[in-house]
Kinemage of the C-alpha trace (Angstrom):
@kinemage 1
@onewidth
@group {chain A} dominant
@subgroup {mainchain}
@vectorlist {calphas} color= white
{ca unk a 1} P 0.284 -0.145 0.528
{ca unk a 2} L 3.082 2.525 0.906
{ca unk a 3} L 4.646 2.034 -2.467
{ca unk a 4} L 0.828 2.914 -3.753
{ca unk a 5} L 0.414 5.563 -1.699
{ca unk a 6} L 3.668 7.298 -2.482
{ca unk a 7} L 3.449 8.032 -5.769
{ca unk a 8} L -0.390 8.908 -5.748
{ca unk a 9} L -0.165 11.659 -3.579
{ca unk a 10} L 2.883 13.083 -5.611
{ca unk a 11} L 1.061 13.193 -8.614
{ca unk a 12} L -1.859 14.582 -7.324
{ca unk a 13} L 0.796 17.272 -5.066
{ca unk a 14} L 1.854 17.367 -8.992
{ca unk a 15} L -1.374 18.850 -10.202
{ca unk a 16} L -2.507 20.846 -7.172
{ca unk a 17} L 0.836 22.890 -8.262
{ca unk a 18} L -1.163 23.282 -11.256
{ca unk a 19} L -3.668 24.626 -10.576
{ca unk a 20} L -4.482 27.631 -7.989
{ca unk a 21} L -4.959 25.946 -4.191
{ca unk a 22} L -3.645 23.488 -2.218
{ca unk a 23} L -6.930 20.982 -2.301
{ca unk a 24} L -6.354 18.316 0.224
{ca unk a 25} L -9.615 16.640 -0.836
{ca unk a 26} L -6.951 15.711 -4.193
{ca unk a 27} L -3.666 14.993 -1.694
{ca unk a 28} L -6.457 12.833 -0.022
{ca unk a 29} L -8.024 11.347 -3.288
{ca unk a 30} L -4.544 10.349 -4.594
{ca unk a 31} L -3.440 8.889 -1.589
{ca unk a 32} L -7.049 6.305 -1.426
{ca unk a 33} L -6.125 6.023 -5.408
{ca unk a 34} L -2.918 4.676 -4.787
{ca unk a 35} L -3.593 2.602 -1.787
{ca unk a 36} L -6.032 0.676 -3.945
{ca unk a 37} L -3.419 0.948 -7.122
{ca unk a 38} L -1.157 -0.972 -4.655
{ca unk a 39} L -2.969 -3.479 -2.890
{ca unk a 40} L -4.606 -5.070 -6.111
{ca unk a 41} L -0.756 -4.975 -7.613
{ca unk a 42} L 0.030 -6.840 -4.149
{ca unk a 43} L -2.842 -9.326 -4.263
{ca unk a 44} L -2.236 -9.879 -7.608
{ca unk a 45} L 1.128 -11.123 -6.876
{ca unk a 46} L -0.099 -12.808 -4.064
{ca unk a 47} L -2.380 -15.188 -6.043
{ca unk a 48} L 0.149 -15.494 -8.654
{ca unk a 49} L 3.218 -16.617 -6.496
{ca unk a 50} L 0.430 -19.218 -4.780
{ca unk a 51} L -1.163 -20.726 -8.457
{ca unk a 52} L 2.343 -21.202 -10.169
{ca unk a 53} L 3.772 -21.980 -6.763
{ca unk a 54} L 0.820 -25.308 -6.908
{ca unk a 55} L 1.311 -26.002 -10.041
{ca unk a 56} L 4.601 -26.153 -9.905
{ca unk a 57} L 3.976 -29.237 -7.193
{ca unk a 58} L 1.161 -31.007 -9.075
{ca unk a 59} L 3.583 -31.560 -11.995
{ca unk a 60} L 6.456 -32.506 -9.018
{ca unk a 61} L 3.828 -35.103 -7.604
{ca unk a 62} L 2.759 -36.265 -11.298
{ca unk a 63} L 6.675 -36.456 -12.369
{ca unk a 64} L 7.142 -38.339 -9.334
{ca unk a 65} L 3.991 -40.832 -9.904
{ca unk a 66} L 4.876 -41.499 -12.801
């Protein structure tokens, strides 16, 4: 989540600089969207790891049973 929050907040702070004034809503929005993106990537990689590990275990069991 931290990996997502940091670029999200930086991006929205940059968008704030292009407008007149600071909007806290934009910073919070950037942090929230970055956190969600970070969670999606984290959960996706977590699931991919376990799917590939299970497939490798099944293949090794099948090879050992032959």
